PyMOL Python script that loads the backbone (N, CA, C, O; Angstrom):
from pymol import cmd

cmd.read_pdbstr("""\
ATOM      1  N   UNK A   1     -23.243 -53.865  -1.900  1.00  0.00           N
ATOM      2  CA  UNK A   1     -24.279 -53.996  -0.902  1.00  0.00           C
ATOM      3  C   UNK A   1     -23.835 -53.257   0.359  1.00  0.00           C
ATOM      4  O   UNK A   1     -22.672 -53.329   0.755  1.00  0.00           O
ATOM      5  N   UNK A   2     -24.756 -52.561   0.971  1.00  0.00           N
ATOM      6  CA  UNK A   2     -24.490 -51.828   2.205  1.00  0.00           C
ATOM      7  C   UNK A   2     -25.004 -52.617   3.391  1.00  0.00           C
ATOM      8  O   UNK A   2     -26.062 -53.243   3.330  1.00  0.00           O
ATOM      9  N   UNK A   3     -24.240 -52.578   4.470  1.00  0.00           N
ATOM     10  CA  UNK A   3     -24.588 -53.295   5.692  1.00  0.00           C
ATOM     11  C   UNK A   3     -24.766 -52.293   6.818  1.00  0.00           C
ATOM     12  O   UNK A   3     -24.097 -51.261   6.846  1.00  0.00           O
ATOM     13  N   UNK A   4     -25.672 -52.595   7.752  1.00  0.00           N
ATOM     14  CA  UNK A   4     -25.923 -51.734   8.904  1.00  0.00           C
ATOM     15  C   UNK A   4     -25.725 -52.514  10.183  1.00  0.00           C
ATOM     16  O   UNK A   4     -26.120 -53.674  10.292  1.00  0.00           O
ATOM     17  N   UNK A   5     -25.101 -51.854  11.156  1.00  0.00           N
ATOM     18  CA  UNK A   5     -24.930 -52.423  12.487  1.00  0.00           C
ATOM     19  C   UNK A   5     -25.434 -51.384  13.482  1.00  0.00           C
ATOM     20  O   UNK A   5     -24.950 -50.252  13.490  1.00  0.00           O
ATOM     21  N   UNK A   6     -26.391 -51.752  14.314  1.00  0.00           N
ATOM     22  CA  UNK A   6     -26.876 -50.864  15.370  1.00  0.00           C
ATOM     23  C   UNK A   6     -25.897 -50.904  16.537  1.00  0.00           C
ATOM     24  O   UNK A   6     -25.591 -51.972  17.065  1.00  0.00           O
ATOM     25  N   UNK A   7     -25.408 -49.724  16.938  1.00  0.00           N
ATOM     26  CA  UNK A   7     -24.452 -49.622  18.044  1.00  0.00           C
ATOM     27  C   UNK A   7     -24.882 -48.439  18.902  1.00  0.00           C
ATOM     28  O   UNK A   7     -24.918 -47.305  18.425  1.00  0.00           O
ATOM     29  N   UNK A   8     -25.208 -48.696  20.161  1.00  0.00           N
ATOM     30  CA  UNK A   8     -25.733 -47.625  21.000  1.00  0.00           C
ATOM     31  C   UNK A   8     -24.640 -46.809  21.692  1.00  0.00           C
ATOM     32  O   UNK A   8     -24.821 -45.609  21.902  1.00  0.00           O
ATOM     33  N   UNK A   9     -23.538 -47.413  22.042  1.00  0.00           N
ATOM     34  CA  UNK A   9     -22.484 -46.730  22.799  1.00  0.00           C
ATOM     35  C   UNK A   9     -21.542 -45.982  21.852  1.00  0.00           C
ATOM     36  O   UNK A   9     -21.009 -46.570  20.910  1.00  0.00           O
ATOM     37  N   UNK A  10     -21.340 -44.692  22.101  1.00  0.00           N
ATOM     38  CA  UNK A  10     -20.544 -43.841  21.208  1.00  0.00           C
ATOM     39  C   UNK A  10     -19.106 -44.345  21.063  1.00  0.00           C
ATOM     40  O   UNK A  10     -18.565 -44.332  19.958  1.00  0.00           O
ATOM     41  N   UNK A  11     -18.493 -44.777  22.131  1.00  0.00           N
ATOM     42  CA  UNK A  11     -17.107 -45.255  22.040  1.00  0.00           C
ATOM     43  C   UNK A  11     -17.009 -46.534  21.204  1.00  0.00           C
ATOM     44  O   UNK A  11     -16.015 -46.744  20.509  1.00  0.00           O
ATOM     45  N   UNK A  12     -18.031 -47.384  21.271  1.00  0.00           N
ATOM     46  CA  UNK A  12     -18.054 -48.593  20.446  1.00  0.00           C
ATOM     47  C   UNK A  12     -18.214 -48.240  18.968  1.00  0.00           C
ATOM     48  O   UNK A  12     -17.595 -48.869  18.110  1.00  0.00           O
ATOM     49  N   UNK A  13     -19.042 -47.234  18.667  1.00  0.00           N
ATOM     50  CA  UNK A  13     -19.195 -46.786  17.275  1.00  0.00           C
ATOM     51  C   UNK A  13     -17.878 -46.272  16.726  1.00  0.00           C
ATOM     52  O   UNK A  13     -17.499 -46.591  15.599  1.00  0.00           O
ATOM     53  N   UNK A  14     -17.181 -45.476  17.524  1.00  0.00           N
ATOM     54  CA  UNK A  14     -15.901 -44.916  17.100  1.00  0.00           C
ATOM     55  C   UNK A  14     -14.879 -46.019  16.812  1.00  0.00           C
ATOM     56  O   UNK A  14     -14.162 -45.962  15.813  1.00  0.00           O
ATOM     57  N   UNK A  15     -14.821 -47.009  17.681  1.00  0.00           N
ATOM     58  CA  UNK A  15     -13.895 -48.130  17.495  1.00  0.00           C
ATOM     59  C   UNK A  15     -14.241 -48.915  16.233  1.00  0.00           C
ATOM     60  O   UNK A  15     -13.357 -49.256  15.448  1.00  0.00           O
ATOM     61  N   UNK A  16     -15.521 -49.198  16.042  1.00  0.00           N
ATOM     62  CA  UNK A  16     -15.961 -49.959  14.882  1.00  0.00           C
ATOM     63  C   UNK A  16     -15.702 -49.209  13.583  1.00  0.00           C
ATOM     64  O   UNK A  16     -15.278 -49.814  12.599  1.00  0.00           O
ATOM     65  N   UNK A  17     -15.948 -47.914  13.561  1.00  0.00           N
ATOM     66  CA  UNK A  17     -15.682 -47.089  12.381  1.00  0.00           C
ATOM     67  C   UNK A  17     -14.198 -47.147  12.031  1.00  0.00           C
ATOM     68  O   UNK A  17     -13.839 -47.295  10.863  1.00  0.00           O
ATOM     69  N   UNK A  18     -13.341 -47.031  13.033  1.00  0.00           N
ATOM     70  CA  UNK A  18     -11.899 -47.072  12.806  1.00  0.00           C
ATOM     71  C   UNK A  18     -11.465 -48.407  12.218  1.00  0.00           C
ATOM     72  O   UNK A  18     -10.691 -48.444  11.261  1.00  0.00           O
ATOM     73  N   UNK A  19     -11.952 -49.491  12.780  1.00  0.00           N
ATOM     74  CA  UNK A  19     -11.589 -50.827  12.308  1.00  0.00           C
ATOM     75  C   UNK A  19     -12.036 -51.023  10.859  1.00  0.00           C
ATOM     76  O   UNK A  19     -11.260 -51.494  10.027  1.00  0.00           O
ATOM     77  N   UNK A  20     -13.273 -50.666  10.561  1.00  0.00           N
ATOM     78  CA  UNK A  20     -13.791 -50.856   9.203  1.00  0.00           C
ATOM     79  C   UNK A  20     -13.039 -49.992   8.188  1.00  0.00           C
ATOM     80  O   UNK A  20     -12.693 -50.462   7.104  1.00  0.00           O
ATOM     81  N   UNK A  21     -12.788 -48.734   8.541  1.00  0.00           N
ATOM     82  CA  UNK A  21     -12.092 -47.825   7.634  1.00  0.00           C
ATOM     83  C   UNK A  21     -10.666 -48.294   7.376  1.00  0.00           C
ATOM     84  O   UNK A  21     -10.177 -48.204   6.250  1.00  0.00           O
ATOM     85  N   UNK A  22     -10.000 -48.790   8.404  1.00  0.00           N
ATOM     86  CA  UNK A  22      -8.627 -49.267   8.234  1.00  0.00           C
ATOM     87  C   UNK A  22      -8.563 -50.531   7.382  1.00  0.00           C
ATOM     88  O   UNK A  22      -7.499 -50.875   6.867  1.00  0.00           O
ATOM     89  N   UNK A  23      -9.682 -51.219   7.230  1.00  0.00           N
ATOM     90  CA  UNK A  23      -9.733 -52.418   6.406  1.00  0.00           C
ATOM     91  C   UNK A  23     -10.333 -52.158   5.027  1.00  0.00           C
ATOM     92  O   UNK A  23     -10.716 -53.093   4.324  1.00  0.00           O
ATOM     93  N   UNK A  24     -10.413 -50.882   4.643  1.00  0.00           N
ATOM     94  CA  UNK A  24     -10.773 -50.530   3.279  1.00  0.00           C
ATOM     95  C   UNK A  24     -12.247 -50.308   3.000  1.00  0.00           C
ATOM     96  O   UNK A  24     -12.629 -50.171   1.838  1.00  0.00           O
ATOM     97  N   UNK A  25     -13.078 -50.268   4.013  1.00  0.00           N
ATOM     98  CA  UNK A  25     -14.502 -50.046   3.808  1.00  0.00           C
ATOM     99  C   UNK A  25     -14.827 -48.555   3.862  1.00  0.00           C
ATOM    100  O   UNK A  25     -14.163 -47.789   4.559  1.00  0.00           O
ATOM    101  N   UNK A  26     -15.844 -48.162   3.126  1.00  0.00           N
ATOM    102  CA  UNK A  26     -16.409 -46.827   3.253  1.00  0.00           C
ATOM    103  C   UNK A  26     -17.427 -46.903   4.381  1.00  0.00           C
ATOM    104  O   UNK A  26     -18.268 -47.801   4.401  1.00  0.00           O
ATOM    105  N   UNK A  27     -17.354 -45.963   5.320  1.00  0.00           N
ATOM    106  CA  UNK A  27     -18.157 -46.046   6.538  1.00  0.00           C
ATOM    107  C   UNK A  27     -18.874 -44.731   6.778  1.00  0.00           C
ATOM    108  O   UNK A  27     -18.322 -43.658   6.537  1.00  0.00           O
ATOM    109  N   UNK A  28     -20.103 -44.822   7.253  1.00  0.00           N
ATOM    110  CA  UNK A  28     -20.819 -43.636   7.714  1.00  0.00           C
ATOM    111  C   UNK A  28     -21.633 -44.023   8.935  1.00  0.00           C
ATOM    112  O   UNK A  28     -21.994 -45.184   9.123  1.00  0.00           O
ATOM    113  N   UNK A  29     -21.912 -43.025   9.757  1.00  0.00           N
ATOM    114  CA  UNK A  29     -22.778 -43.278  10.907  1.00  0.00           C
ATOM    115  C   UNK A  29     -24.027 -42.426  10.775  1.00  0.00           C
ATOM    116  O   UNK A  29     -24.004 -41.358  10.162  1.00  0.00           O
ATOM    117  N   UNK A  30     -25.110 -42.904  11.353  1.00  0.00           N
ATOM    118  CA  UNK A  30     -26.362 -42.171  11.266  1.00  0.00           C
ATOM    119  C   UNK A  30     -27.274 -42.485  12.426  1.00  0.00           C
ATOM    120  O   UNK A  30     -26.958 -43.303  13.290  1.00  0.00           O
ATOM    121  N   UNK A  31     -28.414 -41.817  12.429  1.00  0.00           N
ATOM    122  CA  UNK A  31     -29.428 -42.001  13.471  1.00  0.00           C
ATOM    123  C   UNK A  31     -30.789 -42.067  12.794  1.00  0.00           C
ATOM    124  O   UNK A  31     -31.024 -41.395  11.790  1.00  0.00           O
ATOM    125  N   UNK A  32     -31.675 -42.870  13.340  1.00  0.00           N
ATOM    126  CA  UNK A  32     -33.059 -42.890  12.900  1.00  0.00           C
ATOM    127  C   UNK A  32     -33.948 -42.853  14.137  1.00  0.00           C
ATOM    128  O   UNK A  32     -33.601 -43.396  15.186  1.00  0.00           O
ATOM    129  N   UNK A  33     -35.089 -42.211  13.995  1.00  0.00           N
ATOM    130  CA  UNK A  33     -36.070 -42.154  15.072  1.00  0.00           C
ATOM    131  C   UNK A  33     -37.008 -43.347  14.948  1.00  0.00           C
ATOM    132  O   UNK A  33     -37.495 -43.661  13.862  1.00  0.00           O
ATOM    133  N   UNK A  34     -37.252 -44.006  16.075  1.00  0.00           N
ATOM    134  CA  UNK A  34     -38.188 -45.120  16.136  1.00  0.00           C
ATOM    135  C   UNK A  34     -39.104 -44.843  17.322  1.00  0.00           C
ATOM    136  O   UNK A  34     -38.839 -45.268  18.447  1.00  0.00           O
ATOM    137  N   UNK A  35     -40.183 -44.125  17.047  1.00  0.00           N
ATOM    138  CA  UNK A  35     -41.066 -43.712  18.139  1.00  0.00           C
ATOM    139  C   UNK A  35     -40.361 -42.672  18.984  1.00  0.00           C
ATOM    140  O   UNK A  35     -39.942 -41.633  18.473  1.00  0.00           O
ATOM    141  N   UNK A  36     -40.225 -42.944  20.275  1.00  0.00           N
ATOM    142  CA  UNK A  36     -39.527 -42.032  21.179  1.00  0.00           C
ATOM    143  C   UNK A  36     -38.032 -42.328  21.275  1.00  0.00           C
ATOM    144  O   UNK A  36     -37.289 -41.590  21.923  1.00  0.00           O
ATOM    145  N   UNK A  37     -37.600 -43.400  20.636  1.00  0.00           N
ATOM    146  CA  UNK A  37     -36.198 -43.812  20.712  1.00  0.00           C
ATOM    147  C   UNK A  37     -35.426 -43.348  19.489  1.00  0.00           C
ATOM    148  O   UNK A  37     -35.983 -43.234  18.397  1.00  0.00           O
ATOM    149  N   UNK A  38     -34.151 -43.083  19.677  1.00  0.00           N
ATOM    150  CA  UNK A  38     -33.240 -42.797  18.581  1.00  0.00           C
ATOM    151  C   UNK A  38     -32.272 -43.963  18.478  1.00  0.00           C
ATOM    152  O   UNK A  38     -31.617 -44.320  19.458  1.00  0.00           O
ATOM    153  N   UNK A  39     -32.180 -44.552  17.302  1.00  0.00           N
ATOM    154  CA  UNK A  39     -31.300 -45.692  17.081  1.00  0.00           C
ATOM    155  C   UNK A  39     -30.090 -45.205  16.285  1.00  0.00           C
ATOM    156  O   UNK A  39     -30.232 -44.659  15.191  1.00  0.00           O
ATOM    157  N   UNK A  40     -28.911 -45.409  16.845  1.00  0.00           N
ATOM    158  CA  UNK A  40     -27.662 -45.039  16.171  1.00  0.00           C
ATOM    159  C   UNK A  40     -27.125 -46.263  15.447  1.00  0.00           C
ATOM    160  O   UNK A  40     -27.226 -47.383  15.948  1.00  0.00           O
ATOM    161  N   UNK A  41     -26.554 -46.045  14.267  1.00  0.00           N
ATOM    162  CA  UNK A  41     -26.052 -47.163  13.496  1.00  0.00           C
ATOM    163  C   UNK A  41     -24.791 -46.784  12.737  1.00  0.00           C
ATOM    164  O   UNK A  41     -24.478 -45.609  12.545  1.00  0.00           O
ATOM    165  N   UNK A  42     -24.084 -47.813  12.315  1.00  0.00           N
ATOM    166  CA  UNK A  42     -22.935 -47.701  11.428  1.00  0.00           C
ATOM    167  C   UNK A  42     -23.348 -48.379  10.126  1.00  0.00           C
ATOM    168  O   UNK A  42     -23.884 -49.487  10.139  1.00  0.00           O
ATOM    169  N   UNK A  43     -23.102 -47.720   9.019  1.00  0.00           N
ATOM    170  CA  UNK A  43     -23.356 -48.311   7.710  1.00  0.00           C
ATOM    171  C   UNK A  43     -22.018 -48.398   7.000  1.00  0.00           C
ATOM    172  O   UNK A  43     -21.243 -47.442   7.012  1.00  0.00           O
ATOM    173  N   UNK A  44     -21.740 -49.543   6.379  1.00  0.00           N
ATOM    174  CA  UNK A  44     -20.468 -49.700   5.689  1.00  0.00           C
ATOM    175  C   UNK A  44     -20.636 -50.499   4.411  1.00  0.00           C
ATOM    176  O   UNK A  44     -21.554 -51.308   4.277  1.00  0.00           O
ATOM    177  N   UNK A  45     -19.723 -50.253   3.467  1.00  0.00           N
ATOM    178  CA  UNK A  45     -19.727 -50.952   2.196  1.00  0.00           C
ATOM    179  C   UNK A  45     -18.334 -50.880   1.583  1.00  0.00           C
ATOM    180  O   UNK A  45     -17.501 -50.063   1.977  1.00  0.00           O
ATOM    181  N   UNK A  46     -18.107 -51.750   0.618  1.00  0.00           N
ATOM    182  CA  UNK A  46     -16.830 -51.783  -0.076  1.00  0.00           C
ATOM    183  C   UNK A  46     -17.023 -51.160  -1.456  1.00  0.00           C
ATOM    184  O   UNK A  46     -17.906 -51.564  -2.212  1.00  0.00           O
ATOM    185  N   UNK A  47     -16.191 -50.180  -1.773  1.00  0.00           N
ATOM    186  CA  UNK A  47     -16.267 -49.520  -3.079  1.00  0.00           C
ATOM    187  C   UNK A  47     -15.763 -50.496  -4.144  1.00  0.00           C
ATOM    188  O   UNK A  47     -14.740 -51.156  -3.959  1.00  0.00           O
ATOM    189  N   UNK A  48     -16.477 -50.578  -5.237  1.00  0.00           N
ATOM    190  CA  UNK A  48     -16.069 -51.412  -6.357  1.00  0.00           C
ATOM    191  C   UNK A  48     -15.133 -50.609  -7.252  1.00  0.00           C
ATOM    192  O   UNK A  48     -15.428 -49.470  -7.612  1.00  0.00           O
ATOM    193  N   UNK A  49     -14.012 -51.208  -7.604  1.00  0.00           N
ATOM    194  CA  UNK A  49     -13.098 -50.529  -8.522  1.00  0.00           C
ATOM    195  C   UNK A  49     -13.235 -51.150  -9.906  1.00  0.00           C
ATOM    196  O   UNK A  49     -13.471 -52.351 -10.037  1.00  0.00           O
ATOM    197  N   UNK A  50     -13.087 -50.325 -10.933  1.00  0.00           N
ATOM    198  CA  UNK A  50     -13.219 -50.802 -12.317  1.00  0.00           C
ATOM    199  C   UNK A  50     -11.918 -51.388 -12.854  1.00  0.00           C
ATOM    200  O   UNK A  50     -11.884 -51.920 -13.963  1.00  0.00           O
ATOM    201  N   UNK A  51     -10.863 -51.291 -12.077  1.00  0.00           N
ATOM    202  CA  UNK A  51      -9.547 -51.767 -12.554  1.00  0.00           C
ATOM    203  C   UNK A  51      -9.426 -53.260 -12.513  1.00  0.00           C
ATOM    204  O   UNK A  51      -8.386 -53.806 -12.881  1.00  0.00           O
TER     205      UNK A  51
END
""", "prot")
cmd.dss("prot")
cmd.show_as("cartoon", "prot")
cmd.util.cbc("prot")
cmd.orient("prot")
């Protein structure tokens, strides 16, 4: 399952990405347009291993 967290401040996104990645999550950041606003988010998930 993938989770999304909306984070507007760039430095907060960078910190959150680092924390999640260091704890074994796959992380990506993205943007979506909502009318005249752009919403920045972090999406993260845990890769399933077959082992």
